[in-house]
N, C-alpha and C positions, 0 to 999 in steps of 0.2 A: 498622482492616484495609488489610494491603498495597493500593496502587492497580496491580491486573496486566492487561494488555491481553492479551489472545485472539485470535489472528488465524488464518483462517481462508482453505484454499484451495490453489492447487497449489504442487507442490515439482518443479522439473524440472531439465534443463540445456540451458543456452542453448549451441548449437553454431553456431563464427563460419568464414567463410571461410577464416581464416589455420590451420584443423584445432584450434583451441582451443576446450576443452570449460570452461564458466563454471557455475556454481551460479546458478540462480536461478528465478525464476518473481515475481511483486510481492510478493502474500504472503510469500514466504518471504525474500525482499531484507526485507521492513518488519520483517518477527521478528529478522534475524542484527542491521538496525543497532539495534531496541530492547534486542536483549542486547548488545552493545557497548556501548551507552548506559546501563546496569544496570538495565532495565525488568524483566527474566524475564518474557519472553513466554511464553504458552501456545500454541506450535502444535499446529492440529487439520489433517490432511491422511492421505496413505496414497501409498506407493512400491511400487513393483513387487517382487518376490524375485528378482530380480537383483544384476551387480556394478552398478549405476550408485545401488543403493539403499544397497549398503555403503558407499561411497564418500559418499553423504549422510549417513546415521549417523555415521560417523567423525568430519567436518567438525561433525555438529552438537556432537557431543562434545567433540572438542576447544575448539569456542568456548563451554563451558558451557551448548548448551541444552537445553531441558527436550525430552525425546522421547516425553511420555508419552501425548501426544496423535498420533502419528505411527505409522498402522495401515500392515499390508502386505497387499498381494491377491496370490495367486499365481499368478493366471493374467489379470493386467494389468501391465504394463509400467510403468518409472519414468519421470513426463514425457518430454519432448523439443521441443524448439523448434528450424529450424533457420534463425538468424537471418543476412538478409541486407542490406547495409552499400549505398544509396544515393543519392549525394548528401550523405554525412555526417551521414543519416539510415538508422535500422533499418526492416528492414520482418519481419514473422516467418510461419511455416510453424509451427504448432501441430499437432504430432503427434497425431491422435485413432486410435484410443482409446487411455485413459490410466490410469494407477492414481489418479489424483486425480478420474478421474469419478465414481468410487467412494466417498467421503470419507464417515465413520461419526462418529458425536460419538461418544468415550470417558467412560465412566461413569466415569473419573476427573476430567472436567474440573473445577479448581478453579472456585470462584469469581474473576469478572473485573470490571471498574469499566471496560474498555472492549471493545467487539468491531470489529474489523476485516475484513472480508471483498470482495473483489473481485467482479466483474460476470463475468469469465470462470471460475468454478469452478460459474456458476450455468447452464453451458450443459449438463448431464447433470441427468438427473428425480434420481436417486439422493443427488448431490452437493447440488443444489438442497432436498432435503430435511432432509440434515444438517445446512444451513445457517440452516432453517427451527427449526429446533430453539434454536439459539444464539441468533437473533435473539428468539424469544419468552422464550427465558429473561434476554437483555440488558432486553429493554424491561422484563417485569414486575419485575425488580429495579434498577432507576433507571440501569442501565450506558448510557453513551456509543454508538453503534451509527453506525461511520464508514463509509462506502463509497467503493469505488474502481474508480473507473470505468475499465474495458479494453474497447476494442469493436475485438473484431480481426474478420476479417472472415475465414469464414464465421460466427464462434461468438458471434454475437448477436441479440437482435431487441428491435427499441426497444419495445415495449410491455412484456417481459419487464422489461427494462433500469428503465424507472421504474417500473415495480412494485414492483420493488425498492430503491427511495426511500421507499416509505410506511413510518412509522415509524422510521426514521433520524434521526439529530442532523445529521450531517456530510456531504456530499460530496467526493469529490477528480477532478475532471476536466480534457484539455486543452480550448483552444479549441475545436477539430477536432471535440472530441466536445460539445461542447456545440452547436455548430449543426448535427451530426446527430440530437441529442435533445432542440431546443428550436428549430427553424429556423425564422426568421419575416422580416419586414423590418425589427423595430430591432433597437438595440445591443444588443452583446453583455452589457451588466448590466444591460438592462432584461428580456434575455432571462434569464438567470440570475437575478434578483429575481423575476422570475415563477415561476421552477421553486422558488425557496425558499418560498415564500406557495404552490404549491400542493401539497407533499409536506410543509408544514410544518416545514423543517428548519431549523436553526440557524447553519448557514454552508456557505459551500462557498469552496472551495480551488482556484483557476481557474489553472493553469498555462500560461504562452503562452512555452514555452519558452528561446529567447535573448532575448527579448524581456521574460522573468523571471513573474512571478505575481502576481496577490492574493487576496486574500480578502473577501470578501462576505457580508454579516449580515443576519437577518431585522427587525432593526431600522434598517437601513438603511445600517449602518457599512461603510465602505472602508478597505481597508489594500493597501498595493504595494509591491514592493522589483521591483531589477533587477540581473542580475549586474554584477559590476566589470570593466572593460574589463581587455581584454590576457590574460583567463585562456588558461589551457593547456588542449587540447581535444584529445579522443582520442576519444571519441562518446558521444551520449545516453543509453545503456541506463540501465537502472536509476534515471537521474536524478527522475523525479515520486514512483519509489517514497522514495528519499533522503529525499523533501520532503516526503512523507505519513510517514515514521516520524519525522521532527522537529515533525510539527504534533500528531502523537498526542501524543508526548513532552512538547508544549508545554501537552496538553488534559487529560493526566495530574498534569502539576504544578503548574497556575494560572499558567503566562506569561500575560502580556498579549499579546493578538492581535501586534499589531504585531513585537512582540518575536520569537516565534512563528515568524512571517512570514520576520522577518528571518535567523533561525536556519537556519531550511528552503534559504533560499538559497543559506548559506555549504554546508551540506553536499554538495547539488545539484551546485553551481558545483566544490566540490572531487571529487566524480563525475564529470563529467564529463573530467577531466583524467585519467581510469582507463581499462583495456580492461574491460567490461563490468561488471555490478550492486553486486559484492559485494567486500570488502574481507580480508582475515585481519590484517593489521598492526593489533594494537591501536592505537601507534602513532599513526594515523590519526585514530583519535576521540578519542585521548587530545589531540592537537592545536588541536581541534574543541573541547571540553568544558575547556582549559585556556582556553582564548580565550575563553569562555562565562562563566566563574565569575569572569575581571575585569571583566565586564557582565551582572551577577547577575541574575536574573530578575523580575519580578514578580509580586505573590502574587495578584494580582487569579485570583479562581475564573470562568471561565466555563461555564454550563451553561443547562440549560431554565429553573430557578427564577429565573432573574434577571430 
């Protein structure tokens, strides 16, 4: 059976200070990248009945994405975020309510081998209920559950985010988010390992911005990577989503973890050289996959059974 990911969460437009509008939302960014890499993600979200929804549908169709899981709500607008850049780092004003606060799971949801969802889409009761349906389906079917922590004020609660880790296999978060979810005087690595043990997670992708990223596993393994010096830099919007998409690609294809991490860093390094989180040129992705094909992936699978 085809190894296909299901991606649940927000679709929205990031509005930048220079007036540009870029399609985004962490789950959508991940789905967009996975589509470019040939993984055929099934995106589950909701749009408003407005002009921005028409743009989303057109872009998805042009990119070859399956639109079967994206519903429409005539009473709510398509998601919008006002992005502000301060000292080269983005801050976000996430408008509420939005159509992605009312996501429902469609009857035509196909079989999937990995479920990705972020924490932001869980801010509303209706979307949270929809996500739980998919989580239970994933757990009962042996699919990998990959959670992307996105702590955006004021739309998160520590207890709720930690609760979402129950039953998950992998979590991605950055150093600041780890400090907020697992504060303490111990090192970040010790607190990360405690979090893995507490929730029975297989592994964690811990991103550290310009310092790179690391993977920590329940077996005590640690892998790390750093970006190359002298990278072209525009902004960091979507860099973490880029890393998550390649980590998911690695889990789906059985890449060794160090290789997945290195490739995820390559993808993030390429994204920070562009404005916004999504890229519409196939050549951008082809350059990466051509490079990867010259350094073939490992064949070792990584799952709970090991």
